[in-house]
Structure formats: structure tokens, C-alpha cells
N, C-alpha and C positions, 0 to 999 in steps of 0.2 A: 464420323464419331457418333456415338449414341447421344440422344437428346432427352434429358430428364427434366421434369418439374418436381422439385424436392420441397416438401413441406416439413420443416423442423423448427420447433421453438428453441431448441438447444443448438447453438452454433457459436463458433469463436466470435468474440473474445470471452464468451461465457465459459467458466471452468467446468471440467468434468469430461469423462470418457466419451459420452455420447456426442458432445459438441466437437471433440477432436475427431471422432469417427467420420462424421459427415464432411468436415473440412478436408480431411485427408483422402478419403475415397473418391469423392466426386471431382476433385482437382486432377486425379489420375485417370478418370474415366472420360472426361470431356472438357470443353472450354466454355466460351461465352454462350454457346447454344444450350447449355444446361442452366436453368434458372432456379435459384434457391430462395424460398420465401421463409423468413425467419424474424425473430423478435428484434426490435430496435433497442439496443442496450448501449451504455457508455463505452466508448472506445471502438464502436463498430466501424466508423468511417475509415480508420487506419487499416483494419483487417480487409474491408471490402475493396479498398484501392489496390491491394496487391493480390487479391484472390483471383484465380483464373476463371471462375464461374461468374455468372451474373447474379448478384445478390440483391434481394429486395427486402427492405426492413419495414415492418409494420408494428403498430401498437398491439402488444399481446399481454397487456396488464389486465389483471382481474379487478373488477369494480365491486366494492363491498355492497353497495346498495342495489345492484342488479340481481335478479333471480332467474337463472343461476348467475353467479359472479362471473363466469366465463363467457356469458352471452356475447358481449362486445368483442371478445377475442375471436370467437367462432365467426362472427359477422365479418370482421376484418379479414380473417384468413380465407374465408370462403370467397368473398368478392374479389380479392386480389388474385387468388389462385384461378378462379373461373375466368377472369379477364386474360390472364396469361395463357391459359389452356385454349381459349378461343382465338387468340391472335398469334400463337406460335405452333409450330409442328413439333410435338413431343412424341417420343416412343413409349413412354410410360410415366406414371405419376408415382413417386416414392414418398412415403410418410415416415417420419422419425419415430412415432409411437402410435398406439391405437387412438388415444385421446390427448389432445384435440385433433392432432394432425390426420390420423387415420380415418376417422369418421368423415372429416371434411374432404379428404382426398377421395374417399369412396364416392361421395356425392358428386364432386366435380368430375371424377372419372366416368361415372355413369351418364352424366349430362353431355360429356364431350367424347364418349366412346374411346376411352383410354384404359389400358390395363392398370391396376393399382397394386402396389407392393407396400406392405406395412412391416416395420421392424418391431420386434418384441425383445425386451431386455431382461425380463425375469421378475424384478422386484415389483413392477407395476401390476403384474398378474396376481400377486399374492397379498397385496396390501389394500386393495380398493373395495374390500367387503363384498357384499352380494346385492347391493341396492341398484338404483338406476344407473349410476356411473359404471358399475360392473357390467350390467346388461348392455349398455351402449358399447362398451369395449368389446364384449363378446360378439355383438353384431358386426362391428367393423372388421374384426379379425376373421370371423367365419365367412364374411362376404368378400374378402380380399382375394385377388387372383393368386397372390403368393404372399406368404409371411416368412420373414427372415428371423430365425431364432439364433441368439448369440451363444447358446450352449445346449448341451443335451438336457440339462435341467429345465431350461426354458422351453425346449421342444416338448418335453413331457408334460409341462404345465399347460401348454397350448392344446395338446391332445385331450387333456382332462376337460378343457373348455369346449370340446367338440369341434375344434379346428381340424379339418381333414389332414391326416399325415401326408397325403399326396401333394398338398399345397405348401408344406413347410420345407424350407431350405435352411440347412445349418451352415451359418457363416460366422466364424469367430471374429472378434475385433482384432485389430492389428497394432503394430508398433513401427515407428520410424527408426529403422535399424541404422540409418546414417547418423541420426541425432543421438539415439540411446545406444551407446557402444562402450566397450571396455577401454581402458587406457587413458582416460581423461584425468587431467591434473586435479587432485583433490586434497592434497596434504593441508592446504590452508583451511579447508572446511573442517577437517578432523580437528585441527588445532583450535579452531574457533569455538568448539564445544568441549574442549578439554580432553581430547583423546590423545594420550601419549603414545610413545613408541610401542609399548606393550598393551595398550588399551584396545578395547573392542567397542564398536559402534553398531547399535541396532537402529534401523530407519523404518519409519512408517510414512506413507503418503496417502491422503484421502480426507474426506469430510470427517470432522470430529464428531461422530455420532456413535451411540452405544453399540450398535450391531457390528461395528468394525473391529471391536475387541481390543482397542488400544489400552483400555483400562487393565486388561489381563496382562499386558506386557509390563505396565507400571508395577503391578502387584508382584511380578516375577523378579523384579530387580533386586530386592533385598536378599533373596536366596542366591541369586547369581553372584552377587558381591560376596556373600558369605562363603561361596564355593571357590573364591579366589580370583574371580574375573573382575577386572577393572573396566566396567561397562558404562557407557553413556547411551542415552536414548533420545533420538531426535524425531519430532513429528512435523510434517509439512502439511498444512491445510488449515481450514477454519471450520467452525461449526458450533452447534449448540452445547457440546460437551466440554468446551474449553475450560470453564471454571471448575467443572467436576474433575477433570483430569489434573488440573493444577492442585486442587485440594487433596486429591487422592495421593499425588506425589508427596505432598507435605505430610499427610497422615502416615505414610509408610517410610518416612525419613529419607526419601530419595529426591527431594526437590532440586538438589544441586546436580542431579544426573539426568533430569528430564528437561528437554529444550523444545518448546513450542515455537516454531518459526513463522507460522501463518503462511502466506504465499511467498514463494521465492521466484526469482526471474527464470524465464524460459531457458536461458543459458546455464543457470546453476542447477536446475533440476537433474539433468543427466549426471552432473558432477557429484551430487549428493548420493545418487545410486552407487556411483563408483566408490564413494567415500565409506560406505557402510560395509560391515562384515557379514551381516544378515539383514534381509528385509523381512518385516513382520506385519501381517494383517490377519490375525486369527479370528476371522469373522464368525458370527453366530446369527441365528435367526431370532428375532424378537417380535412377537405378535404378527407373524407373517412377513415381516420386513427382512429381506435377505439379500445376499450378493448374487447378482445374475451371472457374473463372469469374473470381473476383477482385472481390468487392464493394467493396473499398477504391477501386478505379478509378472506380466510379460515385459513391461518396461524394465523391471529389475533384472529379469532373465537376459534381456538384450544387452545389459551392462555386465553380464557374467556373474550375477549375484544369486545365491540360493535364497529360498524364501520359506517362511512359516505361514501357512494359510489355515483357515478353518475348514471344517467338513460340510458346512451348510451351503445351500444354494449350488451355483454352477462353477465353483472354483476348481473342480476336478478337470474342467476343460483347460484351465490356465496352468495348473500345477499337477505334474505327475508325481504322486506320492512315492517317496523313496528314490526318485530318479532326479527330478529337478528341484525338489524341496520336500517339506514335510507338511502333511495335512493332519490337523489334530482337532479334537473336540475343543471348543472355545472356552475352556475353563483354566483357572490359574495353574493347577497341577500339570495339565498336559502342555500348556504353553511354556511353562518353566522348563519342563523336561526337554522339549524340542529345542528351545533356545540354548540350553546348556549343552546339549549334544552337538549342535553345530558350532557354537562359539568355542567349545573346548577341543574340537577336532577340525582345525583349519583345512586339512587335506580332504576331509569329507565334504566340507562346505565348498571347497574349490572344485571338486569333481562334480557336485550337483550344479554348481554355477556354470561350469563348462557345458554340461548336458543341456541346461536351460538355454544357453546361448545358441547352441546348435539348433535346438527346436524353435527358438524365436525366429531365426533366419529361414528355416525350412518351412514353417507353417504360418507365421504371424506377420511377416513383412507386409506393409500396406499394399505393395504391388500385387501380392497374392490375394489379398482381400478384394481389391479392385477387380482382379480378373474373375473371381467367383461371382461378384456382383454383375459384371458384364455378361456372364453366361446366362443369367436369368432371362435376359431379353432374347437370347438365342433359343432357349427352351420354350418360350412362349407361355401363355397362361394354361394351367391345367385345372380343370374343374373336377 
């Protein structure tokens, strides 16, 4: 089995696609001989007890009075990783992002003569300005033996940063097709948010932030209702826009049709995807902040649901426009038109959902992602 030292601040039970990615891929690649260094967070002990890899938790909190605030985090990450690299035989060191993990991994790798692989997710490449942090990120990415890009958009951004195209490998994120699947019981979920026999349910999953475009879905509801659709809208996730979205729903007279559920259980999440008629995250770019891929789109696809996505960022890798869903400019008019088209034509939504399901199994199952990651070691480093 391959043996990796994996540095990632984001790992289960932390929420988010990146945390899921590392937990799912490395459990399929290796066992206890792979060591994961990650942040100590509430609920970690339960995850670590059942995870097949060796997980090491360290303090990765930023300290306000330090300059930089992340100095202690780098210190802890470096010495823990260096100790493991000196006392274990690893085939490679993998880093979850360029900073802080990638820069640390590069230093440890050069001291211990290991190849280093750094993941790039897209949004971090476009939101960190052009100051010292950006320069450190560029250094780490340009000096890695290989960089994994999660979409064509991310690959193109890396090339703009002077990362050699020969060192970039495109690997899409994945989905657990055994967990996210069609046919799960969901009538009780639809009833819980007031969806009747002839009703329609739109679902969104993700952090409640402006760039996700959830506000545009809320703004579309009055027109959808006026067009004769008895529609409800459910959002799963937490974030800084919660009050804004609630106020927006009241302002547009649809507060009784908007349901913010916060977090839901791991068992209920796939059922919510099954419960919806259309999944929507019409993302847009705001001040460089954009969607690098959008794992929620392929979770919906794996459950046989069609989606409405934005055109910004790397969503084109997750959603094939006109085939598995619709990609639209993230404004109210375009979002309303796309949602109306799919909700008003169940046969079209069903065909797109079925196409997305086939693609999810063929291209995005975690086993395929793990296999592509395994091949990196076989390819060796390319300078």
C-alpha cells in the first residue's frame, strides 16, 4: 500500500467539501501506514477512532497577538510533520492547500527528501490579493513536485501564477455513490416543510454566503408562485448571510416558503437531496471569491436530481450545461427562468437528473478519485 504523510487543516468532523475529500480518498488509498496531521476540533476523537488512517491532531488556531497570527500554527504543523517524516517511511507528502499546509509540506519534504503534492481548490487562488501571503502561496505551488487542480478553472488560474502545466494534474472531487443515491424515503421531509402532493421543492446546500447565490433563489420565488407553482425553498447550512436571507424572504413576502435548517444529520442529507425537485446554487463571483468546483452539485446528481448552477468559477466541471443541469448568470432574471423551466417540466428535470446520475457514477465515485490519486506516485515527480 502507498504510504502518505498528509497535511490538512480541514478534515472531518469539520464541515465542507475539502474535509470530506481527504477523509474519503485516503481511507481508500491506504491504512494506518498513512498519517494525517490535522486540526484538533470538537468531535475529533469519535472520527479518529473509526478512521482507517493514523490521525494526529494539533493546535492550528490563530493567535491574535502573534505576528503573523498563524505563526504558532506553522510551528506546530512543521515540527509534528517533520517528526513523522523522520521516523516513518513515506512515499510522498501531500498538502491540503498551498497555505499553511503546502509551504510547510515543501519545507519538510526538502529536508527529508520526499516528493510533495499540493492541492489547489480555486477560491484561495483568487481571493488572497497580491501581497506577502499570495507570494508565499505562489512559491509553494511553483516549487511543488505536483499540484492537483480540482477543475479546469483552477488549472487555468494556476498557469496564470506560473505553475508549470506539466506539474498540474486535474482530479475532480468525488461523491460517495453508496450514500448519495436515488430512491431514499423522503416523503416525511417534504411534508415537514409544507410540500403537498402537487408542490415543488427547491433545495440548496452550502455555506450561507453571498457568492452562493441563495439570495437570487429567494428573489425568484414570488414570480414562480405567480406562475402557478406551489414552491417551497429549503437551505441546509450555516453562515454569515443567515439574517440577510431571512430578511430578504420577509421583504419579498415569501418568509413562509423559505426554510433555513442549519446543519442536518449525515443520514438525512442524502434524503433531502432525494426530497427536492431541483437543486440550486446559482453561484457568482464577488471580489474574486468564487466557486472552485461545487461538490454539492455532484451529490445532487448522485441522487438523480438536476441542478441550477452559476457560470462563475469551476462549476462547469461539475455541471454539464443543458445535459445534467443548467448553468446561468447569477442574477434574478436568469435564475428565475432556469428554475421555472425545470420545475414546470418534470420530464426535462428527470432526464437531466438521470444523465447526472450516470455521470456521477462514471466520473465522480470516490474510488475513481482515489485511483487517480494513486497514479501520481506511479508517474513520479516531473520537473
